Backbone bond lengths (Angstrom), bond angles and torsions (degrees), N, CA, C in turn:
res aa  C-N    CA-C-N  psi(-1)  N-CA   C-N-CA  omega(-1)  CA-C   N-CA-C  phi
1 M - - - 1.447 - - 1.466 113.38 -
2 K 1.296 118.51 -43.58 1.477 127.36 175.72 1.621 107.84 -55.45
3 Q 1.267 113.47 -44.89 1.408 115.82 -176.95 1.480 118.21 -64.99
4 S 1.381 116.67 -30.07 1.404 122.72 175.11 1.435 108.84 -72.28
5 Y 1.218 121.37 -34.11 1.618 121.27 168.93 1.468 112.41 -60.18
6 L 1.261 116.29 -47.74 1.412 119.47 -176.98 1.543 110.67 -66.39
7 L 1.303 118.84 -31.12 1.435 119.87 175.35 1.495 116.09 -73.69
8 T 1.335 115.78 -30.95 1.412 127.16 179.16 1.555 114.55 -70.45
9 L 1.294 112.38 -42.27 1.487 119.76 -175.62 1.496 113.28 -53.03
10 P 1.335 118.15 -47.90 1.366 118.51 178.39 1.561 118.21 -62.94
11 L 1.257 115.25 -31.86 1.497 119.16 177.26 1.553 103.83 -74.67
12 L 1.251 126.18 -41.76 1.423 121.49 177.42 1.658 110.12 -56.25
13 V 1.272 114.03 -49.12 1.450 119.44 -177.46 1.469 109.90 -63.26
14 T 1.332 122.00 -43.20 1.499 123.87 -176.49 1.549 106.81 -67.78
15 S 1.360 121.27 -38.26 1.416 120.57 -174.43 1.536 107.07 -66.94
16 C 1.393 110.84 -43.13 1.534 115.02 177.90 1.542 113.91 -56.77
17 A 1.267 115.81 -46.26 1.464 126.10 -178.98 1.530 107.86 -60.35
18 L 1.239 115.07 -46.59 1.610 118.63 -176.08 1.606 112.19 -64.72
19 G 1.345 109.57 -30.13 1.431 112.62 -176.99 1.593 112.04 93.70
20 V 1.243 118.87 169.80 1.389 125.54 -179.92 1.513 107.05 -127.90
21 D 1.340 120.69 145.91 1.358 122.27 170.87 1.531 113.15 -79.46
22 D 1.395 110.83 107.42 1.557 118.80 -179.63 1.533 111.73 -50.94
23 S 1.249 119.41 -42.88 1.496 123.31 -172.75 1.472 105.25 -57.13
24 V 1.213 126.61 -44.03 1.439 128.63 -177.14 1.492 112.91 -54.82
25 I 1.351 109.78 -47.48 1.435 117.83 -176.17 1.542 112.42 -70.10
26 C 1.407 110.71 -40.39 1.453 116.91 178.02 1.515 113.52 -65.54
27 T 1.296 117.32 -39.65 1.453 125.95 -176.11 1.516 103.15 -68.68
28 R 1.357 121.26 -50.03 1.469 121.86 -172.21 1.512 112.00 -73.03
29 T 1.257 117.70 -19.85 1.479 119.50 179.95 1.488 120.37 -101.29
30 D 1.373 114.99 0.90 1.383 125.86 -175.55 1.544 110.86 -64.08
31 Q 1.403 115.42 -56.10 1.463 119.67 -174.83 1.535 109.95 -72.03
32 P 1.445 116.72 -43.08 1.478 113.73 175.67 1.491 116.91 -60.62
33 T 1.392 120.65 -31.13 1.345 125.98 177.19 1.520 112.82 -63.71
34 T 1.401 115.02 -45.49 1.438 119.83 171.95 1.384 115.04 -62.64
35 E 1.314 123.08 -41.10 1.479 129.43 177.20 1.594 106.96 -61.34
36 H 1.218 116.36 -44.07 1.507 121.17 -174.92 1.506 107.29 -70.79
37 A 1.308 122.58 -37.22 1.377 124.33 179.23 1.601 109.64 -63.21
38 A 1.371 114.39 -45.56 1.462 121.73 175.83 1.505 111.28 -59.79
39 A 1.270 118.42 -46.06 1.492 124.41 -178.27 1.555 105.46 -58.91
40 L 1.277 118.96 -48.57 1.505 124.97 -173.80 1.510 107.90 -60.01
41 A 1.367 113.96 -44.86 1.456 119.95 -178.60 1.553 111.95 -60.16
42 I 1.258 113.86 -39.44 1.506 119.58 -178.89 1.469 115.97 -77.06
43 D 1.321 118.67 -50.72 1.578 118.51 -178.87 1.454 115.45 -138.30
44 G 1.233 118.74 24.87 1.509 122.54 178.61 1.572 111.82 -75.16
45 G 1.261 114.56 135.77 1.485 118.63 171.98 1.500 114.92 -73.77
46 D 1.221 122.84 172.82 1.590 122.49 -177.56 1.494 104.55 -55.66
47 K 1.318 123.55 -55.54 1.423 121.66 -170.53 1.516 112.74 -63.15
48 S 1.412 116.73 -47.86 1.349 115.93 -179.74 1.560 115.72 -63.72
49 V 1.331 115.58 -28.04 1.367 117.73 175.82 1.526 112.93 -66.50
50 L 1.380 116.43 -43.02 1.446 120.16 178.54 1.497 114.06 -63.89
51 T 1.412 116.14 -47.83 1.425 119.23 -178.60 1.563 110.34 -73.45
52 G 1.286 118.50 -32.46 1.536 115.23 176.89 1.544 110.23 -71.91
53 A 1.298 118.18 -35.54 1.460 117.98 172.36 1.514 117.86 -60.15
54 R 1.409 109.25 -41.45 1.427 117.06 -177.91 1.719 106.37 -68.35
55 L 1.208 121.95 -39.12 1.434 129.47 -179.78 1.530 106.94 -69.85
56 I 1.253 122.34 -46.23 1.495 122.98 173.28 1.465 113.70 -61.55
57 G 1.349 116.30 -38.41 1.473 119.59 178.83 1.517 113.90 -64.63
58 I 1.415 112.08 -40.37 1.473 117.16 178.41 1.465 112.07 -67.82
59 L 1.389 120.69 -35.26 1.454 124.14 178.68 1.510 109.09 -71.53
60 D 1.361 118.34 -40.26 1.399 121.43 177.85 1.446 115.41 -64.78
61 A 1.301 117.39 -40.72 1.464 125.61 172.59 1.552 113.86 -55.65
62 G 1.389 107.41 -53.26 1.375 115.39 -174.45 1.515 115.12 -69.02
63 C 1.239 115.93 -22.13 1.512 125.39 -170.80 1.565 104.53 -107.92
64 D 1.287 120.50 0.60 1.485 120.19 174.48 1.555 110.28 62.83
65 R 1.338 113.46 43.43 1.536 116.42 -177.71 1.432 107.76 -93.68
């Protein structure tokens, strides 16, 4: 088990150092973000509305929406 952690760590560090294409994240989360916002408006509880709105705001700001 320890060995698998040791093998995974360099992969995580390498992927962070190489960066990620933001446009892929933004494109793939656009529709789900919109759907989530609509669902929160319909039946979200107080906490889920607050955390969902925060998450959507972060995605929107990062994706320049």
